[in-house]
N, C-alpha and C positions, 0 to 999 in steps of 0.2 A: 504494500500500500504506500503510495507516494504522498508526501505532504501537500497540503493545499498551497496554491500559489499565494504570494503575499499580496495584500491589498495595496494598490498603487496610491501614493499620497501626492496629489497634485495641488492640494489646497495651499493657500498662502496664509491660512490662519496659524496662530501660534502653536496650537496643538499639533497640527500637521508638520510644521517646521521642527518642533521639538522631537517628534517621532522619527522624522527623517534623520536628524542629527544623532539621536540615540542609536538608531539602527547602524549608522556609519561607525559610531564608537564601538558598538558590540562586534561588528564585522572585523574591525581593525584588531580587536583583541581576541577574535575567534571565539566569542562567547555566544552560547545559545540563550534563549529566554530562561531556560531552566537553570543554567549555571549563573546567569545574572541574578536571578531570584535568590539563589543560595548565597551569592556574594553579598547582596543587599541585606539579607537576613543575618549574615555573620557580622555585619556592621551594626546590628542592633535595631534594624528597621523591621517592625513586625507588619509585613504586608503579605497579602495572599498572592499566589501565582497568577491568578486571573487579573489582578490589579497591575502587575508588571507587564502582562501581555497587552493590557489596555494602553499602558504608556507607549509600548512599542508600536501598537497599531494606530495610535493617534486618537483613540476614543476617550482618553482621559489624561489629565496632567497630574504629576506628583505635587504634593503640597510643598510649599516653599521651604519649610523646615526639614523636609526629607532630602533636599538637594545635596547637603553635605555628605550624608551616608551614601547616596548614589555616586557622587564624585569619588569618594574613597573606595567604594566597591569597584569602580572602573580604573582605579589607580591614577587618578588625575591629581596634579599638584594643587589645583584650586578648583573648588566645587563649581565655580562660575563657568568653567569649560563644559559643563553638562548642558548649558543653555546654548541654543543656536545663535550664530552671529547675526547681528542686526543688518538689515539691508538698507 
């Protein structure tokens, strides 16, 4: 059984831009949604796997106070690199 194709994010809204950026960060680190979820939980962020998948798909944004744990889980020097660049 092959995985479902990813939903294309063509939106210019912030949730879409965040998801596109987060996907690029995960691909660069060769992390799956599951391994990212485990990494975020190991940083003390108690979120469900479905929540992490919603961040990646652009259906939901993380809370602002969760960005530090997300940045640390991704190995970023500054949590602000989790956010997409402004255009």
